[in-house]
DSSP file (Angstrom, degrees, kcal/mol; ACC not computed):
  #  RESIDUE AA STRUCTURE BP1 BP2  ACC     N-H-->O    O-->H-N    N-H-->O    O-->H-N    TCO  KAPPA ALPHA  PHI   PSI    X-CA   Y-CA   Z-CA
    1    1 A X              0   0    0      0, 0.0     2,-0.3     0, 0.0    18,-0.1   0.000 360.0 360.0 360.0 -27.3   89.5  101.5   98.8
    2    2 A X     >  -     0   0    0      1,-0.1     4,-1.4    20,-0.1    18,-0.1  -0.791 360.0-116.7-128.6 168.6   91.2  103.1   95.8
    3    3 A X  H  > S+     0   0    0     -2,-0.3     4,-2.1     2,-0.2     5,-0.2   0.844 115.4  60.0 -76.2 -33.4   90.1  104.5   92.3
    4    4 A X  H  > S+     0   0    0      1,-0.2     4,-2.3     2,-0.2    -1,-0.2   0.925 105.0  47.6 -58.9 -42.4   92.0  101.8   90.7
    5    5 A X  H  > S+     0   0    0      1,-0.2     4,-3.0     2,-0.2     5,-0.2   0.849 106.3  57.5 -60.8 -41.4   89.8   99.3   92.4
    6    6 A X  H  X S+     0   0    0     -4,-1.4     4,-2.7     2,-0.2    -1,-0.2   0.939 108.4  46.7 -57.2 -49.1   86.8  101.2   91.4
    7    7 A X  H  X S+     0   0    0     -4,-2.1     4,-2.8     1,-0.2    -2,-0.2   0.889 111.8  50.6 -59.3 -42.9   87.9  100.9   87.7
    8    8 A X  H  X S+     0   0    0     -4,-2.3     4,-1.1     2,-0.2    -1,-0.2   0.926 111.8  45.8 -62.1 -46.3   88.6   97.3   88.0
    9    9 A X  H  X>S+     0   0    0     -4,-3.0     5,-2.6     2,-0.2     4,-0.6   0.898 113.4  50.2 -66.4 -39.9   85.2   96.5   89.6
   10   10 A X  H ><5S+     0   0    0     -4,-2.7     3,-1.3    -5,-0.2    -2,-0.2   0.949 111.2  48.6 -55.3 -47.7   83.4   98.6   87.1
   11   11 A X  H 3<5S+     0   0    0     -4,-2.8    -1,-0.2     1,-0.3    -2,-0.2   0.708 105.0  59.6 -70.9 -17.9   85.2   96.8   84.3
   12   12 A X  H 3<5S-     0   0    0     -4,-1.1    -1,-0.3    -5,-0.2    -2,-0.2   0.529 123.9-103.4 -80.6 -14.6   84.3   93.4   85.9
   13   13 A X  T <<5 +     0   0    0     -3,-1.3    -3,-0.2    -4,-0.6    -2,-0.1   0.729  55.2 178.9  96.2  21.2   80.6   94.3   85.5
   14   14 A X      < -     0   0    0     -5,-2.6    -1,-0.2     1,-0.1     3,-0.1  -0.297  23.7-156.2 -53.2 136.8   79.8   95.3   89.3
   15   15 A X  S    S+     0   0    0      1,-0.3    24,-2.9    23,-0.1     2,-0.3   0.841  81.4  14.3 -73.6 -40.7   76.3   96.5   90.0
   16   16 A X  E     -a   39   0A   0     22,-0.2     2,-0.4    -7,-0.0    -1,-0.3  -1.000  66.7-161.3-142.6 136.5   77.4   98.4   93.0
   17   17 A X  E     -a   40   0A   0     22,-2.4    24,-2.5    -2,-0.3     2,-0.6  -0.968  15.3-136.6-121.1 129.6   80.7   99.5   94.3
   18   18 A X  E     -a   41   0A   0     -2,-0.4     2,-1.0    22,-0.2    24,-0.2  -0.787   5.8-151.8 -90.6 131.3   81.5  100.5   97.8
   19   19 A X  E     -a   42   0A   0     22,-3.0    24,-2.6    -2,-0.6     2,-0.6  -0.828  23.1-164.6 -91.2  93.4   83.7  103.5   98.3
   20   20 A X  E     -a   43   0A   0     -2,-1.0    24,-0.2     1,-0.2    22,-0.1  -0.796  60.2 -20.7-105.3 120.5   85.3  102.7  101.5
   21   21 A X  S    S+     0   0    0     22,-2.4     2,-0.3    -2,-0.6    -1,-0.2   0.855  91.3 157.0  59.6  39.6   87.1  105.4  103.6
   22   22 A X        -     0   0    0     21,-0.5    -1,-0.2    -3,-0.5   -20,-0.1  -0.686  42.4-115.1 -92.3 151.9   87.6  107.6  100.5
   23   23 A X     >  -     0   0    0     -2,-0.3     4,-2.0     1,-0.1     5,-0.2  -0.356  32.9-105.4 -74.4 164.9   88.1  111.5  100.6
   24   24 A X  H  > S+     0   0    0      1,-0.2     4,-2.7     2,-0.2     5,-0.2   0.925 123.9  53.1 -58.1 -50.1   85.5  113.8   99.1
   25   25 A X  H  > S+     0   0    0      1,-0.2     4,-1.7     2,-0.2    -1,-0.2   0.923 109.2  47.6 -51.1 -49.7   87.9  114.3   96.2
   26   26 A X  H  > S+     0   0    0      1,-0.2     4,-2.3     2,-0.2    -1,-0.2   0.882 110.0  52.6 -67.1 -33.8   88.2  110.6   95.6
   27   27 A X  H  X S+     0   0    0     -4,-2.0     4,-2.5     2,-0.2     5,-0.2   0.910 110.3  47.8 -64.4 -43.2   84.4  110.1   95.7
   28   28 A X  H  X S+     0   0    0     -4,-2.7     4,-1.6     1,-0.2    -1,-0.2   0.825 111.2  51.2 -71.6 -22.8   83.8  112.8   93.1
   29   29 A X  H  X S+     0   0    0     -4,-1.7     4,-2.7    -5,-0.2    -2,-0.2   0.908 109.9  50.0 -71.8 -43.6   86.5  111.2   90.9
   30   30 A X  H  X S+     0   0    0     -4,-2.3     4,-2.7     2,-0.2     5,-0.3   0.900 109.2  50.6 -64.6 -42.1   84.8  107.8   91.3
   31   31 A X  H  X S+     0   0    0     -4,-2.5     4,-1.8     1,-0.2     5,-0.3   0.926 112.7  47.0 -64.0 -41.5   81.4  109.2   90.3
   32   32 A X  H  < S+     0   0    0     -4,-1.6    -2,-0.2    -5,-0.2    -1,-0.2   0.935 113.6  48.6 -61.7 -42.9   83.0  110.9   87.2
   33   33 A X  H  < S+     0   0    0     -4,-2.7    -2,-0.2     1,-0.2    -1,-0.2   0.917 114.6  43.1 -69.7 -40.7   84.8  107.7   86.3
   34   34 A X  H >< S-     0   0    0     -4,-2.7     3,-1.8    -5,-0.1    -1,-0.2   0.851  83.0-168.6 -69.8 -32.6   81.7  105.3   86.7
   35   35 A X  T 3< S-     0   0    0     -4,-1.8    -3,-0.1    -5,-0.3    -4,-0.1   0.891  71.3 -48.6  39.9  55.7   79.5  107.9   84.9
   36   36 A X  T 3  S+     0   0    0     -5,-0.3    -1,-0.3     2,-0.2     3,-0.1   0.520 106.8 121.0  70.7   8.0   76.2  106.0   85.9
   37   37 A X  S <  S+     0   0    0     -3,-1.8     2,-0.3     1,-0.1    -2,-0.1   0.722  84.9   3.5 -78.7 -18.5   77.4  102.5   84.8
   38   38 A X  S    S-     0   0    0    -21,-0.0     2,-0.3    -4,-0.0    -2,-0.2  -0.965  84.3 -93.5-154.3 167.9   76.9  101.3   88.3
   39   39 A X  E     -a   16   0A   0    -24,-2.9   -22,-2.4    -2,-0.3     2,-0.4  -0.695  35.8-149.3 -91.4 143.3   75.6  102.4   91.7
   40   40 A X  E     -a   17   0A   0     -2,-0.3    21,-2.1   -24,-0.2    20,-1.3  -0.909   7.6-163.8-117.3 139.0   78.1  103.7   94.2
   41   41 A X  E     -ab  18  61A   0    -24,-2.5   -22,-3.0    -2,-0.4     2,-0.4  -0.975  10.9-146.9-129.0 118.3   77.9  103.5   98.0
   42   42 A X  E     +ab  19  62A   0     19,-2.6    21,-2.9    -2,-0.5     2,-0.3  -0.684  32.5 156.2 -86.9 132.3   80.1  105.7  100.3
   43   43 A X  E     +a   20   0A   0    -24,-2.6   -22,-2.4    -2,-0.4   -21,-0.5  -0.935  22.0  60.7-146.2 167.0   81.1  104.0  103.6
   44   44 A X  S    S+     0   0    0     19,-0.3   -23,-0.2    -2,-0.3   -22,-0.1   0.574  99.8  22.7  86.4 132.1   83.8  104.2  106.3
   45   45 A X  S    S+     0   0    0      1,-0.2     2,-0.5   -24,-0.1    19,-0.1   0.844  85.7 155.9  54.7  34.5   84.6  107.0  108.6
   46   46 A X        -     0   0    0     17,-0.2    20,-0.5     3,-0.0     2,-0.3  -0.827  18.8-179.7 -99.0 132.1   81.0  108.4  108.0
   47   47 A X    >>  -     0   0    0     -2,-0.5     3,-2.3    -3,-0.1     4,-0.7  -0.914  41.1-113.4-122.7 148.6   79.5  110.7  110.6
   48   48 A X  G >4 S+     0   0    0     -2,-0.3     3,-0.9     1,-0.3     4,-0.4   0.829 117.4  58.4 -49.6 -38.7   76.0  112.2  110.4
   49   49 A X  G 34 S+     0   0    0      1,-0.2    -1,-0.3     2,-0.1     4,-0.3   0.727 101.6  53.8 -65.6 -22.3   77.6  115.6  110.1
   50   50 A X  G <> S+     0   0    0     -3,-2.3     4,-2.0     1,-0.2     3,-0.5   0.570  83.6  93.7 -93.3 -10.4   79.6  114.6  107.0
   51   51 A X  H <X S+     0   0    0     -3,-0.9     4,-3.4    -4,-0.7     5,-0.3   0.902  80.6  50.9 -50.3 -59.7   76.4  113.4  105.1
   52   52 A X  H  > S+     0   0    0     -4,-0.4     4,-1.4     1,-0.2    -1,-0.2   0.846 111.1  47.1 -51.9 -38.5   75.6  116.5  103.2
   53   53 A X  H  4 S+     0   0    0     -3,-0.5     4,-0.5    -4,-0.3    -1,-0.2   0.890 116.6  45.0 -71.6 -38.4   79.1  117.0  101.8
   54   54 A X  H ><>S+     0   0    0     -4,-2.0     3,-1.0     1,-0.2     5,-0.7   0.881 109.0  56.1 -73.5 -33.8   79.3  113.2  100.8
   55   55 A X  H ><5S+     0   0    0     -4,-3.4     3,-1.9    -5,-0.3    -1,-0.2   0.910 100.6  60.9 -63.0 -35.8   75.8  113.4   99.3
   56   56 A X  T 3<5S+     0   0    0     -4,-1.4    -1,-0.2    -5,-0.3    -2,-0.2   0.685  88.8  72.0 -67.3 -16.9   77.0  116.3   97.0
   57   57 A X  T < 5S-     0   0    0     -3,-1.0    -1,-0.3    -4,-0.5    -2,-0.2   0.709 112.4-115.1 -68.3 -22.1   79.5  114.1   95.5
   58   58 A X  T < 5 +     0   0    0     -3,-1.9   -18,-0.2    -4,-0.4    -2,-0.1   0.563  58.4 154.9  96.8   9.3   76.8  112.2   93.6
   59   59 A X      < -     0   0    0     -5,-0.7    -1,-0.3     1,-0.1   -18,-0.1  -0.342  43.8-135.3 -66.0 158.2   77.1  108.9   95.2
   60   60 A X  S    S+     0   0    0    -20,-1.3     2,-0.3     1,-0.2   -19,-0.2   0.856  80.5  17.5 -87.0 -39.1   74.0  106.7   95.1
   61   61 A X  E     -b   41   0A   0    -21,-2.1   -19,-2.6     2,-0.0     2,-0.4  -0.907  58.7-155.9-131.8 153.6   74.0  105.4   98.8
   62   62 A X  E     -b   42   0A   0     -2,-0.3     2,-0.5   -21,-0.2   -19,-0.2  -0.995  10.5-155.8-133.8 130.5   75.7  106.4  102.0
   63   63 A X        -     0   0    0    -21,-2.9     2,-0.6    -2,-0.4   -19,-0.3  -0.921   4.6-166.5-109.9 127.9   76.3  103.9  104.8
   64   64 A X    >   +     0   0    0     -2,-0.5     3,-1.4     1,-0.1     4,-0.2  -0.834   9.8 175.4-118.5  88.5   76.7  105.1  108.5
   65   65 A X  T >> S+     0   0    0     -2,-0.6     4,-2.3     1,-0.3     3,-1.9   0.691  70.3  78.2 -66.3 -24.1   78.0  102.2  110.5
   66   66 A X  H 3> S+     0   0    0    -20,-0.5     4,-1.3     1,-0.3    -1,-0.3   0.768  81.0  69.9 -63.1 -24.8   78.3  104.3  113.5
   67   67 A X  H <4 S+     0   0    0     -3,-1.4    -1,-0.3     1,-0.2    -2,-0.2   0.795 116.7  19.7 -57.3 -29.8   74.5  103.9  113.9
   68   68 A X  H <4 S+     0   0    0     -3,-1.9     3,-0.4    -4,-0.2    -2,-0.2   0.717 122.7  51.9-115.4 -29.2   75.0  100.3  114.8
   69   69 A X  H  < S+     0   0    0     -4,-2.3    -3,-0.2     1,-0.2    -2,-0.1   0.690 111.3  46.6 -85.0 -22.4   78.7   99.8  115.9
   70   70 A X  S  < S+     0   0    0     -4,-1.3     2,-0.3    -5,-0.3    -1,-0.2   0.198  86.0 113.0-112.0  21.0   78.8  102.5  118.5
   71   71 A X        -     0   0    0     -3,-0.4     2,-0.4     1,-0.0    -3,-0.0  -0.642  63.5-130.7 -86.7 142.3   75.5  101.8  120.3
   72   72 A X        -     0   0    0     -2,-0.3     2,-0.2     1,-0.1    -2,-0.1  -0.748  30.3-111.6 -94.0 142.9   75.4  100.6  123.8
   73   73 A X        -     0   0    0     -2,-0.4     2,-0.4     1,-0.1    -1,-0.1  -0.453  20.5-129.5 -78.2 145.1   73.3   97.5  124.4
   74   74 A X        -     0   0    0     -2,-0.2     2,-1.3     1,-0.0    -1,-0.1  -0.757  18.8-126.9 -89.1 132.4   70.1   97.6  126.5
   75   75 A X        +     0   0    0     -2,-0.4     2,-0.5     2,-0.0    -1,-0.0  -0.697  44.2 161.9 -80.9  90.3   69.8   95.0  129.3
   76   76 A X        +     0   0    0     -2,-1.3     2,-0.3     2,-0.0    -2,-0.0  -0.930  10.8 177.5-118.3 132.5   66.6   93.4  128.5
   77   77 A X        -     0   0    0     -2,-0.5     2,-0.5     2,-0.0    -2,-0.0  -0.891  21.8-151.8-126.3 158.3   65.5   89.9  129.9
   78   78 A X        -     0   0    0     -2,-0.3     2,-0.5     2,-0.0    -2,-0.0  -0.917  14.2-167.7-129.2 109.7   62.5   87.7  129.8
   79   79 A X        -     0   0    0     -2,-0.5     2,-0.5     2,-0.0    -2,-0.0  -0.825   2.4-168.4-100.4 132.8   62.0   85.4  132.8
   80   80 A X        -     0   0    0     -2,-0.5     2,-0.5     2,-0.0    -2,-0.0  -0.975   2.6-162.3-119.1 123.5   59.5   82.7  132.5
   81   81 A X              0   0    0     -2,-0.5    -2,-0.0     1,-0.1     0, 0.0  -0.906 360.0 360.0-106.2 134.1   58.3   80.7  135.6
   82   82 A X              0   0    0     -2,-0.5    -1,-0.1     0, 0.0    -2,-0.0   0.305 360.0 360.0-110.0 360.0   56.6   77.3  135.2
C-alpha cells in the first residue's frame, strides 16, 4: 500500500511485491526503488483504460480484478433423469 512497505518487503527478500491502489507516481517511485531486485505487480482500482499508463511505469505485472469481480453469473444447470 505504501512505498515504505515496498522497501520493507524488498529488504525482507520478497520475490514479488504487489503495489495495491498506488498512484502512477508511487508506482514509478517503487520501480525506481526496487531497481530490478524483485518483480512488481500493480493491482487495485485497475481499469482496462488505465493499463497503458500503468505499464509505462515499468511494473512487471498488472492485475485487473474487474475482469472477475464485476462479472454477472450465467445461469447454467445440468439436469439428470434416471
